[in-house]
C-alpha positions in Angstrom: 57.9 14.7 55.4 59.7 11.8 57.2 58.9 10.5 60.7 59.7 7.4 62.7 57.2 6.0 65.3 57.5 3.1 67.7 55.7 1.8 70.7 56.6 3.3 74.1 57.1 -0.2 75.6 60.5 -1.7 75.0 60.7 -5.1 73.4 62.5 -8.0 74.9 66.1 -8.4 73.7 65.4 -11.8 72.0 62.2 -10.5 70.2 62.8 -9.6 66.6 61.9 -6.1 65.6 60.1 -5.3 62.4 60.2 -2.1 60.3 57.0 -1.1 58.5 57.2 1.5 55.9 54.2 3.7 55.3 53.9 6.1 52.3 50.9 8.4 52.3 49.8 10.7 49.6 46.0 10.8 49.6 43.3 12.9 51.2 43.5 16.2 53.1 45.6 17.0 56.1 42.9 16.0 58.6 42.3 12.7 56.9 46.0 11.9 56.8 46.4 13.0 60.4 43.5 10.7 61.5 44.9 7.8 59.6 48.3 8.2 61.2 46.6 8.5 64.7 44.7 5.3 64.1 48.0 3.5 63.2 49.9 4.9 66.2 47.1 3.7 68.5 47.2 0.2 67.2 51.0 0.2 67.1 51.0 0.8 70.9 49.9 -2.9 71.3 52.9 -4.2 69.3 56.1 -3.0 70.9 58.5 -4.8 68.5 57.1 -2.9 65.4 58.5 0.4 64.1 56.6 2.6 61.6 58.7 4.6 59.1 56.3 7.3 57.9 56.6 9.3 54.7 54.2 12.0 53.5 54.4 12.9 49.8 52.0 15.8 50.0 49.9 14.8 47.0 53.0 14.5 44.8 53.2 11.3 42.7 56.9 11.8 41.8 57.8 12.5 45.4 55.9 9.4 46.6 57.8 7.2 44.1 61.1 8.5 45.4 60.0 8.0 49.0 59.0 4.3 48.3 62.4 3.7 46.8 64.0 5.3 49.9 62.0 3.1 52.3 63.1 0.0 50.4 66.7 1.0 50.6 66.3 1.6 54.4 65.4 -2.1 54.8 61.7 -2.2 55.6 60.1 -5.6 56.2 56.6 -4.5 54.9 55.2 -1.6 52.9 51.9 0.1 53.5 51.1 2.5 50.7 48.2 4.8 49.8 49.1 5.5 46.2 48.4 9.0 44.8 47.5 7.6 41.4 47.0 4.0 40.1 48.9 3.7 36.8 52.2 5.5 37.7 52.5 3.3 40.8 51.8 -0.1 39.3 55.4 -0.8 38.2 56.9 0.7 41.3 54.8 -1.5 43.6 55.4 -4.5 41.4 59.2 -4.0 41.8 58.8 -3.9 45.6 56.6 -7.0 45.6 59.1 -8.9 43.4 61.8 -8.2 45.9 59.9 -10.3 48.5 58.6 -7.3 50.5 54.9 -7.7 51.5 52.7 -4.9 50.2 49.4 -3.6 51.8 47.4 -1.1 49.6 45.5 1.4 51.7 42.5 3.3 50.3 43.6 3.0 46.7 44.3 0.1 44.3 46.8 -0.3 41.4 46.5 -1.8 38.0 48.1 -5.1 39.1 47.7 -8.0 41.5 51.1 -7.6 43.0 50.1 -7.0 46.6 49.2 -9.0 49.7 46.1 -7.1 51.0 43.9 -4.2 50.1 42.2 -2.2 52.9 39.7 0.6 52.1 36.2 1.7 52.1 33.7 0.8 49.4 34.0 4.0 47.3 31.4 2.8 44.9 28.9 2.4 47.8 29.8 5.8 49.1 28.9 7.3 45.8 25.6 5.5 45.9 24.9 6.6 49.4 25.6 10.2 48.5 23.3 9.9 45.4 20.5 8.5 47.5 20.9 11.3 50.1 20.9 13.9 47.3 17.8 12.4 45.7 15.9 12.4 49.0 17.1 15.9 49.9 16.1 17.5 46.6 12.9 15.3 46.3 14.2 14.0 42.9 14.6 17.4 41.3 17.3 20.0 41.3 20.7 21.3 40.1 23.9 20.1 41.7 27.7 20.6 41.3 30.1 17.6 41.7 33.7 18.4 42.9 36.1 15.6 42.0 39.2 14.5 43.8 42.1 13.5 41.6 40.5 12.2 38.4 43.2 9.6 37.9 42.7 8.1 41.3 40.5 5.0 41.9 38.5 6.5 44.8 37.4 9.5 42.8 36.5 7.4 39.8 34.4 4.9 41.9 32.6 7.6 43.9 31.6 9.3 40.7 30.5 6.1 39.2 28.3 5.2 42.3 26.8 8.7 42.2 25.9 8.4 38.5 24.3 5.0 39.1 21.7 6.6 41.5 21.2 9.9 39.6 20.4 8.1 36.4 17.2 7.1 38.2 16.3 10.7 38.8 16.2 12.6 35.5 15.0 15.7 37.3 18.4 16.1 39.0 20.9 17.7 36.7 24.7 17.8 37.3 25.4 21.3 36.0 29.1 21.3 36.5 32.0 18.8 37.4 35.0 20.5 38.9 38.5 19.1 39.6 39.4 19.9 43.2 42.4 17.5 43.4 41.4 16.6 47.1 42.7 20.1 48.3 40.9 22.9 50.0 42.9 25.7 48.4 42.5 24.2 44.9 38.7 24.1 45.3 38.7 27.7 46.5 40.4 28.9 43.3 38.2 26.8 41.1 34.9 27.8 42.7 36.0 31.5 42.8 36.7 31.4 39.0 33.4 29.6 38.2 31.1 31.3 40.8 29.1 33.3 38.3 27.9 30.1 36.7 27.3 28.3 39.9 24.9 30.6 41.7 21.7 28.9 40.7 22.4 25.4 42.1 20.7 23.6 44.9 23.5 21.4 46.3 27.2 20.9 46.0 28.8 17.4 46.5 32.5 17.2 47.1 34.5 13.9 47.1 35.9 14.8 50.5 35.0 17.1 53.4 37.9 19.6 53.0 36.8 20.4 49.4 33.2 20.8 50.5 34.3 23.2 53.3 36.6 25.1 50.9 33.6 25.6 48.5 31.5 26.7 51.5 34.1 29.4 52.3 33.8 30.9 48.8 30.0 30.9 48.9 30.0 32.4 52.4 32.2 35.3 51.3 29.8 35.9 48.4 26.8 35.7 50.8 25.4 32.8 48.9 25.9 30.0 51.5 22.3 29.7 52.4 21.1 29.2 48.9 22.4 25.6 48.6 23.4 22.6 50.7 27.0 21.3 51.0 27.7 17.6 51.2 31.1 15.9 51.7 32.7 12.5 52.3 35.0 11.3 55.1 33.2 12.5 58.3 36.5 12.5 60.2 36.6 13.5 63.9 38.5 16.6 65.0 37.9 20.3 65.6 38.3 21.2 62.0 37.2 18.0 60.2 34.0 16.9 58.6 32.1 15.6 61.7 32.5 19.1 63.3 31.3 20.7 60.1 28.1 18.7 60.2 27.7 19.7 63.9 28.2 23.3 63.0 25.7 23.2 60.1 28.4 23.9 57.5 27.8 20.6 55.8 24.3 19.1 55.4 25.7 15.6 55.6 28.9 13.6 55.3 29.6 9.9 54.8 32.0 8.2 57.1 35.1 6.9 55.2 37.2 4.9 57.6 40.9 5.6 57.3 41.8 1.9 57.7 45.0 2.8 59.7 44.1 0.5 62.5 43.2 -2.4 60.2 46.4 -1.8 58.2 48.6 -2.3 61.3 46.7 -5.4 62.4 47.0 -6.9 58.9 50.7 -6.1 58.7 51.3 -7.8 62.1 49.5 -10.9 60.9 51.5 -11.0 57.6 54.8 -10.6 59.4 53.8 -13.3 61.9 53.2 -15.7 59.0 49.4 -15.8 59.5 46.8 -15.7 56.8 44.9 -12.5 56.0 41.9 -11.5 53.9 43.2 -10.1 50.7 40.3 -7.7 50.2 39.1 -5.9 53.4 36.3 -3.5 52.6 35.5 -1.1 55.5 31.9 -0.1 56.3 30.5 3.4 56.0 27.6 5.3 57.5 25.8 8.5 56.7 26.5 11.3 59.2 23.9 14.1 59.5 22.2 16.1 62.2 20.4 13.0 63.5 23.5 11.0 64.6 26.4 13.4 64.5 26.4 14.2 68.2 26.5 10.6 69.3 29.3 9.8 66.8 31.2 12.9 67.8 31.0 11.9 71.5 32.4 8.5 70.7 35.3 9.9 68.6 36.1 12.5 71.2 36.4 9.7 73.8 38.7 7.7 71.5 40.9 10.8 71.0 41.1 11.3 74.7 42.0 7.7 75.2 44.7 8.0 72.5 46.1 11.1 74.3 46.2 9.2 77.5 48.0 6.2 75.9 50.6 8.6 74.4 51.1 10.2 77.8 51.7 6.8 79.4 54.0 5.9 76.6 56.1 9.1 77.2 56.3 8.2 80.9 57.5 4.7 80.0 60.1 6.2 77.7 61.3 8.4 80.6 61.6 5.5 82.9 63.4 3.5 80.2 65.8 6.4 79.7 66.6 6.5 83.4 67.2 2.7 83.4 69.4 3.0 80.4 71.4 5.8 82.0 72.0 3.7 85.2 72.9 0.7 83.1 75.4 2.7 81.1 77.1 3.8 84.4 77.4 0.2 85.6 78.9 -0.9 82.3 81.3 2.0 81.8 84.4 0.1 82.8 83.4 -2.7 80.4 82.8 -0.2 77.6 86.3 1.1 78.1 87.7 -2.5 77.7 85.7 -3.0 74.5 86.6 0.4 73.0 89.2 -1.3 70.7 86.5 -3.6 69.4 84.1 -0.7 68.9 86.8 1.2 67.1 87.3 -1.8 64.9 83.6 -2.0 64.3 83.4 1.7 63.5 86.2 1.3 61.0 84.3 -1.6 59.4 81.2 0.6 59.4 83.1 3.4 57.7 84.6 1.0 55.2 81.1 -0.4 54.4 79.7 3.1 54.2 82.5 4.0 51.8 81.8 0.9 49.8 78.1 1.8 49.6 79.0 5.3 48.5 81.3 3.9 45.9 78.7 1.5 44.7 76.2 4.4 44.4 78.7 6.5 42.5 79.6 3.5 40.4 75.9 3.0 39.6 75.5 6.7 38.7 78.6 6.6 36.6 77.4 3.5 34.9 74.1 5.2 34.2 75.9 8.2 32.8 78.1 5.9 30.7 75.0 4.0 29.4 73.5 7.3 28.4 76.7 8.4 26.8 76.9 5.0 24.9 73.3 5.5 23.7 74.0 9.0 22.5 77.2 7.7 20.7 75.2 4.8 19.2 72.6 7.1 17.8 75.3 9.5 16.5 77.1 6.5 15.0 74.0 5.4 13.2 73.6 8.9 11.8 77.2 8.9 10.5 77.2 5.4 9.3 75.6 5.9 5.9 78.0 8.8 5.1 81.1 7.0 6.3 80.2 3.8 4.3 79.5 5.9 1.2 82.9 7.7 1.5 84.6 4.3 2.1 82.8 3.0 -1.0 84.2 5.7 -3.2 87.6 5.3 -1.7 87.6 1.6 -2.7 86.3 2.5 -6.1 89.6 4.4 -6.6 91.6 1.4 -5.5 89.6 -1.0 -7.8 90.2 1.3 -10.8 93.8 2.2 -10.2 95.0 -1.4 -9.9 94.1 -2.4 -13.5 95.3 1.1 -14.6 98.7 0.3 -13.1 98.7 -3.0 -15.0 97.9 -1.2 -18.2 100.2 1.9 -17.9 103.2 0.3 -16.3 103.7 -2.5 -18.9 103.0 0.0 -21.7 105.7 2.3 -20.4 108.1 -0.6 -20.1 107.5 -1.7 -23.7 107.8 1.9 -25.1 111.0 2.4 -23.1 112.8 -0.5 -24.7 114.5 -0.2 -28.1 113.9 -3.9 -28.9 111.3 -6.2 -27.5 111.2 -9.9 -27.8 108.0 -11.3 -29.3 107.1 -13.4 -26.3 107.7 -10.3 -24.0 105.5 -8.2 -26.3 102.7 -10.8 -26.3 102.8 -11.2 -22.5 102.7 -7.4 -22.0 99.8 -6.9 -24.5 97.9 -9.8 -22.9 98.2 -8.2 -19.5 97.0 -4.8 -20.9 94.1 -6.5 -22.7 93.0 -8.4 -19.6 93.0 -5.4 -17.4 91.3 -3.3 -20.1 88.4 -5.8 -20.0 88.5 -5.6 -16.2 88.1 -1.8 -16.4 85.3 -2.2 -18.9 83.5 -4.6 -16.6 83.8 -2.2 -13.7 82.6 0.7 -15.7 79.6 -1.4 -16.9 78.7 -2.1 -13.2 79.0 1.5 -12.3 76.6 2.5 -15.2 74.1 -0.2 -14.1 74.3 1.2 -10.6 73.6 4.6 -11.8 70.6 3.4 -13.8 69.3 1.7 -10.7 69.7 4.9 -8.6 67.7 7.0 -11.0 65.1 4.2 -11.7 66.0 3.7 -15.3 66.5 -0.1 -15.1 63.8 -1.8 -17.2 63.2 -5.4 -17.8 63.2 -6.8 -21.4 62.1 -10.3 -21.1 61.6 -12.9 -23.8 61.0 -16.7 -23.8 64.2 -18.6 -24.0 65.7 -22.0 -23.0 67.0 -21.4 -19.5 68.9 -24.7 -19.4 71.0 -23.8 -22.5 71.5 -20.3 -21.3 72.9 -21.4 -17.9 75.0 -24.1 -19.6 76.7 -21.6 -21.9 77.7 -19.4 -18.9 79.0 -22.3 -16.9 81.0 -23.4 -20.0 82.7 -20.0 -20.1 84.3 -20.8 -16.7 85.5 -24.3 -17.7 89.0 -23.3 -18.5 89.4 -21.3 -15.3 88.1 -24.3 -13.3 90.6 -26.6 -15.0 93.5 -24.3 -14.2 92.5 -24.1 -10.5 91.5 -27.8 -10.3 88.0 -26.9 -9.2 85.1 -29.3 -9.7 82.7 -27.1 -11.8 79.4 -28.8 -12.6 75.9 -28.0 -13.9 73.5 -30.4 -12.1 70.0 -30.6 -13.5 67.6 -33.4 -14.5 66.0 -31.1 -17.2 67.0 -31.1 -20.8 65.1 -28.0 -21.7 63.1 -25.3 -19.8 61.4 -22.5 -21.7 61.3 -19.4 -19.4 60.7 -15.7 -19.6 63.8 -13.7 -18.5 66.0 -10.8 -19.6 69.1 -12.5 -20.9 71.4 -9.5 -20.5 70.6 -9.0 -16.8 70.4 -12.7 -15.8 73.8 -13.2 -17.6 75.3 -10.4 -15.3 73.8 -12.0 -12.2 75.1 -15.5 -12.9 78.5 -14.2 -14.2 78.9 -12.2 -11.0 77.9 -15.1 -8.7 80.3 -17.5 -10.4 83.1 -15.0 -10.4 82.7 -14.5 -6.6 82.6 -18.3 -6.1 85.9 -18.7 -8.0 87.4 -15.8 -6.1 86.7 -17.3 -2.7 87.1 -21.0 -3.5 90.5 -22.6 -3.0 92.3 -24.7 -5.5 90.9 -28.3 -5.5 87.5 -27.1 -4.3 84.1 -27.4 -5.9 81.5 -25.1 -7.5 78.2 -26.7 -8.4 75.3 -25.0 -10.2 72.0 -26.7 -9.6 68.9 -26.0 -11.6 65.5 -27.6 -10.7 61.8 -27.0 -11.3 59.5 -26.2 -8.4 55.7 -25.8 -8.5 55.5 -22.5 -10.3 59.1 -21.4 -10.0 62.6 -22.4 -11.2 65.4 -22.5 -8.6 69.0 -21.9 -9.5 71.7 -22.5 -6.8 75.4 -21.7 -7.0 77.2 -23.6 -4.3 80.9 -23.6 -3.3 83.0 -24.9 -0.5 85.1 -21.8 -0.2 86.0 -19.6 2.8 82.3 -18.6 3.5 81.0 -15.6 5.3 80.6 -14.5 8.9 77.0 -14.1 10.2 77.4 -10.3 10.0 78.7 -10.4 6.4 75.9 -12.8 5.4 73.2 -10.5 6.8 74.7 -7.6 4.8 75.7 -9.5 1.7 73.4 -7.5 -0.6 74.0 -4.1 1.0 75.7 -1.7 -1.4 78.0 0.1 1.0 78.9 -2.8 3.3 82.0 -5.0 3.0 82.4 -6.3 6.6 85.9 -7.2 7.7 87.1 -7.8 4.1 88.3 -5.0 1.9 85.6 -3.8 -0.4 85.5 -5.0 -4.0 83.2 -3.8 -6.7 82.4 -7.3 -7.9 81.2 -8.2 -4.4 79.9 -4.9 -3.2 78.1 -3.6 -6.3 77.8 -6.9 -8.0 75.6 -8.5 -5.3 73.5 -5.4 -4.9 72.9 -5.2 -8.7 72.2 -9.0 -8.7 69.4 -8.5 -6.2 68.1 -5.5 -8.2 68.0 -7.5 -11.4 66.3 -10.6 -9.8 63.7 -8.3 -8.2 63.0 -6.8 -11.6 62.1 -10.4 -12.6 59.7 -10.6 -9.6 62.0 -13.2 -8.2 64.1 -13.6 -5.1 67.8 -14.1 -4.3 69.1 -15.3 -0.9 72.4 -16.6 0.6 73.3 -19.2 3.1 76.9 -19.3 4.3 79.0 -20.9 7.1 82.4 -19.4 7.6 85.1 -22.0 6.7 82.6 -24.3 5.0 81.2 -22.5 2.0 78.4 -20.4 0.5 75.2 -21.1 -1.4 73.3 -18.4 -3.4 69.7 -19.3 -4.3 67.7 -17.6 -7.1 64.0 -18.2 -7.5 62.4 -17.0 -10.8 58.6 -17.3 -11.5 57.6 -19.3 -14.6 55.4 -18.0 -17.3 54.8 -14.3 -18.1 51.7 -13.4 -16.2 53.8 -11.5 -13.6 55.3 -9.2 -16.3 54.0 -5.9 -17.5 53.2 -5.6 -21.2 56.1 -3.2 -21.8 58.5 -5.7 -20.1 57.8 -8.3 -22.7 59.7 -8.2 -26.0 59.8 -10.7 -28.9 62.6 -13.2 -28.8 64.0 -11.8 -32.1 64.3 -8.3 -30.6 66.1 -9.5 -27.5 69.5 -7.9 -27.6 72.4 -10.3 -27.3 75.4 -8.3 -26.1 78.8 -9.8 -26.3 79.9 -11.3 -23.0 83.2 -10.1 -21.7 85.8 -12.9 -21.3 86.2 -14.7 -18.0 89.3 -13.4 -16.2 91.9 -16.1 -16.3 94.1 -16.7 -13.3 97.8 -16.0 -13.8 99.6 -19.2 -14.9 101.5 -20.7 -11.9 104.5 -20.9 -14.1 104.5 -17.1 -14.4 104.4 -16.3 -10.7 107.3 -17.9 -9.0 107.8 -17.3 -5.3 111.4 -16.3 -5.8 113.2 -15.2 -9.0 117.0 -15.4 -8.4 119.5 -14.3 -11.0 123.2 -13.8 -11.1 123.2 -10.0 -10.5 121.0 -9.9 -7.4 121.8 -6.8 -5.2 119.3 -7.5 -2.4 116.3 -9.5 -1.3 112.8 -8.0 -1.8 109.6 -9.2 -0.2 106.5 -8.2 -2.4 103.1 -8.4 -0.7 100.2 -7.8 -3.2 96.8 -9.5 -3.3 96.2 -8.8 -7.0 97.7 -11.8 -8.9 98.5 -9.9 -12.0 100.2 -7.0 -10.3 102.1 -9.4 -8.0 103.3 -11.4 -11.0 104.3 -8.3 -12.9 106.3 -6.9 -9.9 108.0 -10.2 -9.4 109.0 -10.5 -13.0 110.0 -6.9 -13.5 112.1 -6.6 -10.3 113.5 -10.2 -10.6 116.1 -9.1 -13.2 117.9 -7.1 -10.5 116.8 -8.4 -7.1 116.0 -11.6 -5.4 112.2 -11.3 -5.1 109.9 -13.2 -2.7 106.1 -12.7 -3.2 103.1 -13.3 -0.9 99.4 -12.5 -1.3 98.5 -11.5 2.3 100.0 -9.5 5.1 99.9 -12.4 7.5 101.9 -14.6 5.2 104.2 -11.7 4.4 104.9 -11.1 8.1 105.9 -14.8 8.6 108.1 -14.7 5.5 109.8 -11.4 6.7 110.7 -13.1 10.0 112.0 -16.1 8.1 114.2 -14.4 5.6 114.8 -10.9 7.0 114.6 -9.2 3.5 116.5 -6.1 2.6 113.3 -4.2 1.6 109.5 -4.8 1.7 107.0 -3.6 -0.9 103.3 -3.9 0.2 99.9 -2.9 -1.0 97.9 -0.9 1.5 94.5 -2.5 0.9 94.9 -6.2 1.8 92.4 -8.8 3.2 92.8 -9.3 7.0 95.7 -7.2 8.2 96.2 -4.2 5.9 99.5 -2.7 4.7 99.5 0.1 7.4 99.1 -2.5 10.2 101.8 -4.6 8.7 104.2 -1.6 8.5 103.5 -0.7 12.1 104.3 -4.3 13.1 107.5 -4.4 11.1 108.8 -1.1 12.6 107.8 -2.0 16.1 109.7 -5.4 16.1 113.4 -5.3 16.9 113.9 -8.2 14.4 112.6 -6.3 11.4 112.6 -2.6 12.4 115.6 -1.9 10.2 113.9 -3.0 7.0 112.7 -0.2 4.6 109.0 -0.4 3.6 107.5 0.9 0.4 103.6 1.2 0.4 101.6 1.0 -2.8 98.1 2.5 -2.8 95.4 4.0 -4.9 94.6 6.6 -2.2 96.2 9.9 -3.4 94.8 12.1 -0.7 97.4 13.8 1.5 95.8 12.5 4.7 96.3 8.9 3.5 99.9 9.6 2.6 100.4 11.2 6.1 98.9 8.1 7.6 101.3 5.9 5.8 104.3 7.9 6.9 103.1 7.8 10.5 102.9 4.0 10.3 106.6 4.0 9.5 106.7 3.7 5.7 109.9 4.8 4.0 108.1 5.6 0.7 104.5 5.9 -0.3 103.8 5.4 -4.0 100.3 5.9 -5.5 98.9 3.8 -8.4 99.3 3.9 -11.3 103.1 4.1 -10.7 106.1 4.2 -13.0 108.2 1.0 -12.8 111.4 2.9 -13.5 110.7 5.3 -10.6 109.9 2.3 -8.3 113.2 0.6 -9.2 115.2 3.8 -8.6 113.5 4.3 -5.3 114.4 0.7 -4.3 118.0 1.3 -5.3 118.2 4.5 -3.3 116.7 3.0 -0.1 119.1 0.0 -0.3 122.1 2.4 -0.9 121.1 4.4 2.1 120.8 1.2 4.1 124.4 0.3 3.0 125.6 3.7 4.2 123.9 3.1 7.5 125.7 -0.2 7.8 129.0 1.4 7.2 128.2 4.1 9.7 127.1 1.7 12.4 130.2 -0.5 11.7 132.5 2.5 12.4 131.5 2.4 16.1 129.6 0.0 18.3 126.7 2.3 19.3 125.1 4.7 16.8 125.5 8.3 17.8 123.2 10.1 15.3 120.8 9.1 12.5 119.1 5.8 12.2 115.6 5.0 13.5 114.8 4.8 17.2 114.2 1.0 16.9 117.7 0.5 15.3 119.4 2.5 18.0 117.5 0.6 20.7 118.5 -2.7 19.2 122.2 -1.8 18.9 122.3 -0.3 22.4 120.8 -3.4 23.9 123.1 -5.7 21.9 126.2 -3.7 22.9 125.1 -3.6 26.6 124.7 -7.3 26.8 128.1 -8.0 25.2 129.9 -5.5 27.5 128.0 -6.9 30.6 129.2 -10.4 29.8 132.6 -9.5 28.4 134.5 -11.3 31.2 132.6 -14.6 30.6 134.7 -16.9 28.3 131.7 -19.0 27.5 129.6 -16.1 26.4 128.7 -16.4 22.7 125.9 -16.2 20.1 123.6 -18.8 21.8 123.5 -17.0 25.1 123.3 -13.6 23.4 120.3 -14.6 21.2 118.5 -15.9 24.3 119.1 -12.6 26.2 117.9 -10.6 23.1 114.7 -12.7 22.9 115.2 -13.7 19.2 116.5 -16.8 17.4 120.1 -17.3 16.5 119.4 -17.1 12.8 117.4 -13.8 13.2 120.2 -12.4 15.3 122.8 -13.2 12.6 120.6 -11.6 9.9 119.7 -8.5 11.9 123.4 -7.7 12.8 124.5 -8.5 9.3 121.9 -6.1 7.9 122.7 -3.3 10.2 126.5 -3.6 10.7 127.6 -5.6 7.6 129.4 -8.1 9.8 128.5 -11.2 11.7 127.8 -11.5 15.5 131.1 -13.2 16.4 133.1 -10.5 14.7 131.2 -7.9 16.5 131.8 -9.5 19.9 135.5 -9.8 19.1 135.7 -6.2 18.1 134.3 -5.1 21.5 136.7 -7.4 23.3 139.6 -6.0 21.3 138.6 -2.4 21.9 138.3 -3.0 25.7 141.7 -4.7 25.7 143.3 -1.7 23.9 141.8 0.6 26.5 143.2 -1.4 29.4 146.7 -1.7 27.8 146.9 2.1 27.3 145.1 3.4 30.4 146.1 0.9 33.1 149.2 -1.0 34.4 147.4 -4.3 34.8 149.1 -7.5 33.9 148.4 -9.4 30.8 146.7 -12.2 32.7 144.3 -9.7 34.4 143.4 -8.0 31.1 142.9 -11.4 29.4 140.5 -12.5 32.2 138.6 -9.2 32.1 138.1 -9.4 28.3 136.9 -13.1 28.4 140.0 -15.0 27.4 140.9 -18.3 29.1 144.6 -17.6 29.2 147.1 -14.9 28.6 148.8 -16.9 25.9 145.5 -17.1 23.9 144.9 -13.4 24.5 148.3 -12.6 23.1 147.8 -14.7 20.0 144.3 -13.2 19.3 145.6 -9.6 19.9 148.6 -10.1 17.5 146.3 -11.6 14.8 144.1 -8.5 14.8 146.7 -5.7 15.4 150.0 -7.2 14.1 151.5 -6.4 17.5 151.8 -8.3 20.8 150.1 -6.7 23.8 153.4 -5.6 25.2 154.5 -4.0 21.9 151.1 -2.2 21.7 151.4 -0.8 25.2 154.9 0.5 24.4 154.1 1.9 21.0 153.2 5.6 20.7 149.5 6.5 20.6 148.1 6.7 17.1 146.9 10.1 16.0 
């Protein structure tokens, strides 16, 4: 229920008005009505204060909503009688933090976020009731206690005060405690259901009068009302309240619980006037029984009569004010008409602001919905993440295995297909096969170790060995690789010997993997330092490099099996680091990583000294420690074998090869270099820059590349007018149909899966270049393509022809202006036109001028000078010379000659 009350007296225009919000949710109807009456009576003395009243009807959720509504309505102060303590603590704290003063009435909260508390001493009320009961029953009897809302502070304090007194009287027994929830109807239902067990009691105490009278109704219907006494709390005035019940003999006694309404208004006025107030205002109570009820009732009746008279006078003042207002409106009617335009403007502004407010509310609701949707999507994403990462993991496994398989099968097929093979060519081919066979063996070994870890079959076989010599041997194996890449590889230690207990096979794999990763991500001329030092009871091994480093996200997930971050997955990094952590943890050690992107990475291994941390079955004699042969370190391809461009005397086109695997890139460059001019790059970013620079005839790209992948590169090539005509062949290990469809959608002209046949690749290149040549001939037969060709090619030629025809009459129009209009460089324009039309730009411009001139000579009677001007020639003489050079006829002879069939 919502109501608005103000004083009947009108405030002066210059006096500020205040809006006091009051949310009530406690007590029975009579108690709430009395509290509101007390407030209205005091409010009559303060004409510039308005009370916004909300009644939640004992509903906590409704009262919370009403408090928020009062705040939105712009109240200056909040008076609240909270239904329950805990649920309202945060709500009232939020109001208090917004700078709105708060007065707690009757009930407190679990916080100090309020300005004043006004209420009776509920603890004292409970004590007074206990004392009365003890005297009434002479210290012996059976009683029933009917609670208010158990979660409210008044009910809890009244019960506590009662118990403090009754503990002194062991002869008084509380046979039943009932939850009446402050309501008469609730008590009736509870008493009726429990009546059989409540017949032999001497007194019933309820936490308020309405519950006591409700209990009395049930006993009266059963004819048992004279067997016990009824005691309540509140003693409110009024025809159906507690004071009248005491007068009528329904209640033996009641205890006055002041509503505090009058005091609340007084305190609110002082706060809003900037004056100090008592933070805790405890109202006094008295016992109301047959000895004093008549005097108290007379006083309350007089106060009610005075309040009625005040309200009557207030209504009369309102009527007089209304009359005055009406007369004033009549006097100012003409002025109001003159101001109607301003009012309409104000109304429009009000509508605009209202609309803005509505939009803000809708936007807030929409944002809440979006936040909920985002939360649902986030949870759903987390649920899918593990599955997606695992699927991606197995997809990358296919790529990792198929690349070395391609470098085994393809050279083998080439060697078998040749009748004679030069010794150096045979050696190079077999070396490439051997290298990639070792790579496959290493990958299979890692997969087997991963399987053992999954099923818990990884066991430690530690023996005492010299750790310094062990690490030195592993670092020495990478010496040749470091020399080729000009990398500063050092083992830094002050120790000459360090006996330690470790599993040589597993530690070998850890260090080998960390060094391999360091070489993979460290540029030529960089450094890789292996540090080994002795701590208190541990040995620390650090592998430090100044390579590309990791992002914070990649660093945090470095040892996660199915995580690869923004970089394409590799088994050496994805499985290798996960297995390294598994092996180090088997040693009861620890491995960590520190990395800064662009500065380098440091892996730190901590291993405990001695063997006290090992289980008996993890220790083996040194003689029984298996020493497995270490696979050779993968050597980088010699720079002499991977030229950026291989040109020969029989080149039939320029190819751009983009492949991040050095061996495969070198093989493709060498194999295709016998027939084509081959340019090779290792990343899509470099390949894109090279494509813009040279405009190749065909591009071959791997799909899985670091940074931009092959699909993104293909989309960029096909979307750019400068490169849209270039055929693209994609190489990938993904054989699934959906991946092939994805490649075709990106614009690829051919999608080959690894391992591929080199002969098939070469024939595919020849076919695509032949089709390109046919397209050039077709495009050269007319100026605008009529059918066939890609949409980007047609768009380019249409735009090119339109610009030439638009500027045909300008003698100064040439390649420079045309390239600016097309938005590409002069060199790129030459290459693009040459690739599509098999002619240069100047010849194409002249062809269009010549064609226009022929049309004008045949179809019009214009003079030679006019035709020369319209087709961009400075003079008729130069036009005649140009026309004769290209047609073997003068313009006049061409005009007179018969039309060619």
